[in-house]
C-alpha positions as CSV (number, residue, x, y, z in Angstrom):
1,M,5.7,-53.6,8.5
2,V,6.5,-53.1,4.8
3,C,3.3,-53.7,2.7
4,I,1.8,-52.9,-0.7
5,V,-1.8,-52.1,-1.5
6,Q,-3.1,-53.4,-4.8
7,K,-6.5,-52.2,-6.1
8,F,-8.3,-53.8,-9.0
9,G,-11.0,-52.0,-11.0
10,G,-14.2,-53.3,-12.5
11,T,-12.8,-54.4,-15.8
12,S,-10.0,-56.2,-14.0
13,V,-12.5,-58.4,-12.1
14,A,-15.2,-58.5,-14.7
15,T,-15.4,-62.3,-15.0
16,L,-14.3,-65.3,-12.9
17,E,-11.4,-65.8,-15.3
18,R,-10.3,-62.2,-14.7
19,I,-10.6,-62.7,-11.0
20,K,-8.4,-65.7,-11.2
21,S,-5.8,-63.6,-13.2
22,V,-6.0,-60.9,-10.5
23,A,-5.3,-63.6,-7.9
24,D,-2.2,-64.7,-9.9
25,I,-1.0,-61.0,-9.8
26,I,-1.4,-60.8,-6.0
27,A,0.1,-64.3,-5.5
28,H,3.2,-63.3,-7.6
29,T,3.7,-60.2,-5.4
30,Y,3.1,-62.1,-2.2
31,K,5.5,-65.0,-3.1
32,N,8.2,-62.4,-4.0
33,G,8.2,-61.4,-0.3
34,Q,5.8,-58.5,-0.2
35,R,2.9,-58.4,2.2
36,V,-0.2,-57.4,0.3
37,V,-3.6,-55.8,0.9
38,A,-6.1,-56.0,-2.0
39,V,-8.9,-53.6,-2.7
40,V,-11.6,-54.4,-5.3
41,S,-14.4,-52.8,-7.2
42,A,-17.6,-54.4,-8.3
43,M,-17.5,-56.5,-11.4
44,A,-17.8,-54.3,-14.6
45,G,-21.4,-53.2,-15.2
46,V,-22.7,-54.4,-11.8
47,T,-22.8,-51.0,-10.1
48,N,-24.5,-49.4,-13.2
49,R,-27.1,-52.1,-13.1
50,F,-27.8,-51.5,-9.4
51,I,-27.9,-47.7,-10.0
52,G,-30.6,-48.4,-12.6
53,Y,-32.6,-50.4,-10.1
54,V,-32.7,-47.6,-7.5
55,H,-33.3,-44.9,-10.1
56,S,-36.3,-46.8,-11.3
57,L,-37.7,-46.6,-7.8
58,N,-37.0,-42.9,-7.6
59,A,-34.0,-43.1,-5.2
60,Y,-30.9,-41.1,-5.8
61,E,-27.6,-40.0,-4.2
62,G,-28.3,-38.7,-0.7
63,D,-30.7,-41.5,0.1
64,P,-29.1,-44.1,2.6
65,E,-30.8,-46.9,0.7
66,Y,-29.1,-45.8,-2.5
67,D,-25.7,-46.4,-0.9
68,Q,-26.9,-49.7,0.6
69,V,-27.8,-51.1,-2.8
70,V,-25.1,-49.7,-5.0
71,S,-22.3,-50.8,-2.6
72,S,-23.3,-54.4,-2.6
73,G,-21.4,-55.4,-5.8
74,E,-18.0,-55.1,-4.1
75,L,-19.1,-57.7,-1.4
76,I,-19.4,-60.3,-4.1
77,T,-16.0,-59.4,-5.8
78,A,-14.2,-59.4,-2.4
79,G,-15.5,-62.8,-1.5
80,L,-14.7,-64.3,-4.9
81,L,-11.2,-63.0,-5.0
82,A,-10.5,-64.3,-1.4
83,I,-11.7,-67.8,-2.6
84,A,-9.5,-67.6,-5.7
85,L,-6.5,-66.8,-3.5
86,K,-7.3,-69.7,-1.1
87,N,-7.4,-72.0,-4.2
88,L,-3.8,-70.9,-4.8
89,G,-2.8,-72.0,-1.3
90,I,-2.7,-68.4,0.1
91,M,-4.5,-67.4,3.2
92,A,-7.0,-64.6,2.5
93,K,-10.0,-62.9,4.2
94,S,-12.7,-60.7,2.7
95,Y,-13.6,-57.4,4.4
96,S,-16.5,-55.1,4.1
97,S,-16.1,-51.5,5.2
98,W,-17.5,-52.0,8.7
99,Q,-15.1,-54.9,9.3
100,V,-12.0,-52.7,8.7
101,P,-13.5,-50.3,9.8
102,I,-13.5,-47.3,7.4
103,L,-15.3,-44.5,9.2
104,T,-17.0,-41.6,7.3
105,D,-19.4,-38.7,7.6
106,S,-23.0,-39.1,6.5
107,N,-22.8,-37.5,3.1
108,Y,-24.5,-40.4,1.3
109,G,-23.2,-40.8,-2.3
110,H,-20.1,-38.7,-1.7
111,A,-18.9,-39.6,1.8
112,I,-15.7,-38.2,3.3
113,I,-13.4,-40.6,5.1
114,R,-12.9,-39.5,8.8
115,K,-10.7,-42.4,10.0
116,V,-9.4,-45.8,9.0
117,D,-8.6,-48.1,11.9
118,P,-5.8,-50.4,10.7
119,G,-5.8,-52.7,13.8
120,N,-7.7,-55.6,12.3
121,L,-5.8,-55.5,9.0
122,Q,-2.4,-55.3,10.7
123,M,-3.2,-58.5,12.7
124,D,-4.1,-60.4,9.6
125,I,-1.1,-59.1,7.6
126,A,1.3,-60.0,10.5
127,T,0.0,-63.6,10.3
128,G,0.4,-63.9,6.5
129,I,-3.3,-63.4,5.7
130,I,-4.1,-61.2,2.7
131,P,-7.1,-58.9,3.4
132,V,-9.4,-58.4,0.4
133,I,-11.3,-55.2,1.0
134,C,-14.5,-53.9,-0.6
135,G,-13.7,-50.6,-2.3
136,F,-16.1,-47.6,-2.7
137,Q,-17.7,-47.9,0.8
138,G,-17.5,-46.8,4.4
139,I,-19.6,-46.7,7.5
140,N,-20.9,-43.7,9.4
141,S,-21.6,-43.1,13.1
142,E,-25.1,-44.5,12.7
143,N,-23.7,-47.8,11.4
144,R,-25.0,-47.1,7.9
145,I,-23.2,-47.9,4.7
146,T,-21.9,-44.9,2.8
147,T,-20.3,-44.6,-0.6
148,F,-17.5,-42.4,-2.1
149,G,-18.9,-41.6,-5.6
150,R,-17.9,-43.1,-8.9
151,G,-14.3,-44.4,-8.8
152,G,-14.5,-44.5,-5.0
153,S,-12.5,-47.7,-4.8
154,D,-9.4,-45.6,-5.7
155,L,-10.1,-43.6,-2.5
156,T,-10.4,-46.8,-0.5
157,A,-7.1,-48.1,-1.7
158,V,-5.2,-44.8,-1.0
159,A,-6.9,-44.5,2.5
160,I,-5.9,-48.1,3.4
161,A,-2.3,-47.5,2.1
162,A,-2.1,-44.3,4.3
163,A,-3.5,-46.1,7.4
164,I,-1.1,-49.1,7.2
165,D,1.9,-46.9,6.0
166,A,2.2,-49.0,2.8
167,S,5.3,-48.5,0.7
168,L,3.2,-48.2,-2.5
169,C,-0.5,-48.1,-3.7
170,E,-1.0,-49.8,-7.0
171,I,-4.1,-49.0,-9.0
172,Y,-4.8,-51.7,-11.7
173,S,-7.3,-51.2,-14.5
174,D,-7.5,-51.9,-18.3
175,V,-5.0,-49.0,-19.1
176,D,-1.2,-49.2,-18.6
177,G,-0.7,-45.8,-17.1
178,V,-1.6,-42.1,-17.3
179,Y,-1.4,-40.7,-20.9
180,T,-0.8,-37.1,-22.1
181,V,-4.4,-37.3,-23.4
182,D,-7.0,-39.9,-24.0
183,P,-5.5,-42.1,-26.8
184,N,-8.9,-42.5,-28.3
185,L,-8.9,-38.8,-29.0
186,C,-5.3,-38.4,-30.2
187,S,-3.1,-41.0,-31.9
188,E,0.1,-39.2,-30.7
189,A,-0.8,-39.6,-27.0
190,K,2.1,-40.8,-24.9
191,R,2.2,-42.7,-21.6
192,I,3.7,-40.5,-18.8
193,D,6.4,-42.2,-16.6
194,E,6.0,-39.9,-13.7
195,I,3.6,-37.1,-12.7
196,N,3.2,-35.1,-9.5
197,Y,0.1,-34.9,-7.3
198,Y,-0.8,-31.4,-8.4
199,E,-0.7,-32.2,-12.1
200,M,-2.6,-35.4,-11.6
201,L,-5.2,-33.7,-9.4
202,E,-5.9,-31.1,-12.1
203,M,-6.2,-33.9,-14.7
204,A,-8.6,-35.9,-12.6
205,S,-10.7,-32.8,-11.6
206,Q,-11.3,-32.1,-15.3
207,G,-12.5,-35.5,-16.3
208,A,-9.4,-37.7,-16.9
209,K,-10.9,-41.0,-15.8
210,I,-7.7,-42.7,-14.7
211,L,-8.1,-41.9,-11.0
212,Q,-10.9,-40.5,-8.8
213,E,-10.1,-36.9,-7.9
214,Q,-10.6,-37.3,-4.1
215,S,-8.1,-40.2,-4.1
216,V,-5.4,-38.0,-5.6
217,D,-6.1,-35.3,-3.1
218,Y,-6.0,-37.8,-0.2
219,A,-2.7,-39.3,-1.5
220,M,-1.2,-35.8,-1.8
221,K,-2.1,-34.9,1.8
222,R,-0.7,-38.1,3.2
223,N,2.2,-38.6,0.7
224,V,1.0,-41.9,-0.6
225,V,2.9,-43.0,-3.7
226,I,0.7,-44.4,-6.4
227,R,1.5,-46.6,-9.4
228,V,-1.1,-46.8,-12.1
229,A,-0.8,-50.0,-14.2
230,S,-2.7,-52.5,-16.2
231,S,-3.9,-55.9,-15.0
232,F,-4.0,-57.1,-18.6
233,V,-0.5,-56.4,-19.8
234,Q,2.9,-56.0,-18.1
235,S,4.2,-52.4,-18.0
236,V,6.0,-50.1,-15.7
237,G,2.9,-47.9,-15.6
238,T,2.9,-44.3,-14.2
239,I,4.2,-43.2,-10.8
240,I,2.3,-40.4,-9.0
241,S,4.2,-38.7,-6.2
242,A,5.4,-35.4,-4.8
243,K,8.3,-35.3,-7.2
244,M,8.1,-32.1,-9.2
245,S,8.1,-32.3,-13.0
246,S,10.7,-30.7,-15.2
247,K,8.3,-30.4,-18.1
248,D,6.3,-27.3,-18.9
249,F,3.2,-29.2,-20.0
250,R,2.1,-32.6,-18.6
251,G,-1.1,-33.5,-20.3
252,F,-4.7,-32.7,-21.3
253,A,-8.1,-33.6,-19.8
254,V,-11.1,-33.4,-22.2
255,T,-14.8,-33.0,-21.6
256,P,-16.1,-33.7,-25.1
257,S,-19.8,-32.7,-24.7
258,L,-21.0,-29.8,-22.6
259,S,-24.5,-28.6,-21.8
260,Q,-25.4,-25.0,-21.0
261,I,-27.5,-23.8,-18.0
262,R,-28.7,-20.3,-17.4
263,V,-29.1,-19.3,-13.8
264,L,-30.8,-16.2,-12.3
265,H,-29.7,-15.6,-8.8
266,N,-29.5,-13.0,-6.0
267,E,-26.0,-13.8,-4.8
268,S,-22.5,-14.0,-6.4
269,A,-21.6,-16.1,-9.4
270,N,-19.0,-17.8,-7.2
271,S,-21.8,-19.0,-4.9
272,V,-23.5,-20.8,-7.8
273,I,-20.2,-22.5,-8.8
274,D,-19.4,-23.4,-5.2
275,I,-22.8,-25.2,-4.9
276,L,-22.0,-27.4,-7.9
277,E,-18.3,-28.1,-6.9
278,K,-19.4,-29.3,-3.5
279,R,-20.9,-32.2,-5.4
280,L,-17.9,-32.5,-7.7
281,I,-19.6,-30.9,-10.7
282,K,-17.0,-28.9,-12.5
283,A,-18.5,-25.8,-14.2
284,E,-17.3,-23.0,-16.4
285,I,-18.8,-19.5,-16.5
286,V,-19.2,-18.5,-20.2
287,E,-20.9,-15.1,-19.9
288,Q,-22.1,-12.7,-17.3
289,E,-24.1,-9.9,-19.0
290,E,-25.7,-8.8,-15.8
291,P,-24.9,-9.3,-12.1
292,S,-27.8,-11.6,-11.4
293,R,-27.5,-13.8,-14.4
294,I,-24.8,-16.3,-15.5
295,D,-24.5,-19.0,-18.1
296,I,-22.5,-22.0,-17.2
297,L,-21.1,-24.9,-19.1
298,L,-20.8,-28.4,-17.5
299,D,-20.6,-32.1,-18.5
300,K,-23.8,-33.0,-20.2
301,K,-24.1,-36.1,-18.0
302,K,-24.3,-33.9,-14.9
303,T,-27.1,-31.6,-16.3
304,A,-30.1,-33.2,-14.4
305,I,-28.4,-33.4,-11.0
306,A,-27.0,-29.9,-11.4
307,L,-30.5,-28.5,-12.2
308,N,-32.0,-30.2,-9.2
309,M,-29.3,-28.9,-6.9
310,L,-29.6,-25.3,-8.2
311,K,-33.4,-25.2,-8.1
312,S,-33.3,-26.2,-4.4
313,C,-31.0,-23.3,-3.5
314,P,-32.8,-20.4,-1.8
315,F,-30.7,-17.8,-3.6
316,V,-31.4,-19.2,-7.1
317,K,-34.4,-17.6,-8.7
318,S,-34.4,-19.9,-11.7
319,A,-32.2,-22.4,-13.5
320,R,-32.9,-24.0,-16.8
321,Q,-31.0,-25.7,-19.6
322,I,-30.7,-23.8,-22.8
323,V,-30.0,-25.1,-26.3
324,A,-26.7,-23.7,-27.5
325,R,-26.2,-22.9,-31.2
326,K,-23.1,-25.1,-31.1
327,T,-22.2,-28.1,-29.1
328,L,-19.1,-27.1,-27.1
329,S,-16.2,-29.1,-25.6
330,R,-13.5,-28.2,-23.0
331,I,-9.8,-28.9,-23.3
332,S,-8.0,-28.6,-20.0
333,I,-4.2,-28.2,-20.5
334,I,-2.2,-29.0,-17.4
335,G,1.4,-28.1,-16.6
336,S,3.7,-26.0,-14.5
337,S,4.0,-23.4,-17.2
338,V,0.3,-22.6,-17.4
339,S,-0.2,-18.8,-17.0
340,P,-2.4,-16.1,-18.5
341,K,0.4,-15.4,-21.0
342,T,0.6,-19.1,-22.2
343,G,-3.2,-19.2,-22.2
344,K,-3.3,-16.4,-24.8
345,I,-0.6,-18.1,-26.8
346,L,-2.6,-21.3,-26.9
347,V,-5.7,-19.4,-28.1
348,E,-3.6,-17.8,-30.9
349,V,-2.3,-21.3,-31.9
350,L,-5.9,-22.4,-32.5
351,K,-7.0,-19.2,-34.1
352,S,-4.2,-19.5,-36.6
353,K,-5.9,-22.6,-37.9
354,K,-9.3,-21.0,-37.9
355,I,-10.5,-22.8,-34.7
356,E,-12.6,-20.4,-32.7
357,V,-12.1,-20.3,-28.9
358,F,-15.4,-19.5,-27.0
359,G,-13.8,-19.2,-23.6
360,L,-10.4,-19.2,-21.7
361,S,-9.8,-19.5,-18.0
362,I,-6.6,-20.0,-16.1
363,I,-6.8,-21.8,-12.7
364,N,-3.7,-23.1,-10.9
365,Y,-1.9,-25.5,-13.1
366,R,-4.7,-25.5,-15.7
367,A,-5.8,-23.6,-18.8
368,N,-9.4,-24.3,-19.9
369,L,-10.2,-23.7,-23.5
370,I,-13.8,-24.0,-24.9
371,V,-14.0,-25.0,-28.5
372,S,-16.7,-26.2,-30.9
373,S,-17.1,-30.0,-30.6
374,D,-16.8,-30.4,-34.4
375,K,-13.3,-29.0,-34.1
376,L,-12.3,-30.9,-30.9
377,L,-10.0,-33.5,-32.4
378,E,-8.3,-31.0,-34.7
379,A,-7.7,-28.7,-31.7
380,I,-6.4,-31.5,-29.5
381,A,-3.9,-32.6,-32.1
382,L,-2.7,-29.1,-32.8
383,L,-2.3,-28.2,-29.1
384,H,-0.7,-31.6,-28.2
385,R,2.1,-30.9,-30.8
386,H,2.5,-27.3,-29.8
387,C,3.0,-28.3,-26.1
388,G,5.6,-30.9,-27.2
389,L,3.7,-33.8,-25.7
390,E,4.1,-36.2,-28.7
391,K,7.8,-36.5,-27.9
């Protein structure tokens, strides 16, 4: 059966009035002849509040009770949206993860989806009922609630779309698509009409907050077409698919504030980085003066969890945060033309304007440049124009 999945983020369902507006969007799609499945996040701020509660009681990711608490906001949103749809004369039913079910492993806080059984959803869809599904959560073999990490409702929506063979997965938030760079950092940022999975995956992996990284990877592996759009204004949004781009550069992802950790270890530097990336912590090696010591840069918000992870590794002798002389930021430039040669050219572009580059790495479709944070905005504007992204 032809069906569309529509996912609504926290800002889209932040109040009862916003939930009513979301119900209108779904009703419009439904009344135009499309069968719809809705996926919802918790109301804006709710999950953060619940995380604060569990942290105050010394519970963190990895604890099953952490997932039980922080996943509860979606239950409220799903129920409220189902009620709002019924008030419009549309049959709707709220679903938690176990009622679908969405089956996962037991990696609490960052669970991996093993299977989505679409049978219950398909029966409702066939009879004209709109399922309203809690995002962000699954259930493991022990019948315990698991969660998918921040932005995990994106993953829920893509997984549901794949399971029911939906024609499209729409991700609604407060932005009207994917931009070449965060518009708050560059006034010349442009909305991208189309972007392929590989480019979007690189942008998401380096901190672009439009889509959760795992959701893009899941969509790519199962060929789920995504449209990113706004629930606040009408726009065509951005289509994410397998279609390859004809542009050399597609966009930037920016990590504006990095912390530095020094690690002494008795294995390879790659082993240290692998440990962090298993928990989706992106790190950059900035120097390696001796085989058993590395300095790494990572998002300042991830410092505490990274230190805890590294200190618990048997091959790590010590790990500590060090105070850098300068606050550094990372600009990740994504595009099909990224290569060691273009990376060197980008460095020279910055150096021509007396902007020092403290590090350069080329990985797949991405060039990472490390610059001083006080030069970040100037560097973004300069590189954005050099790459022709303002056109």
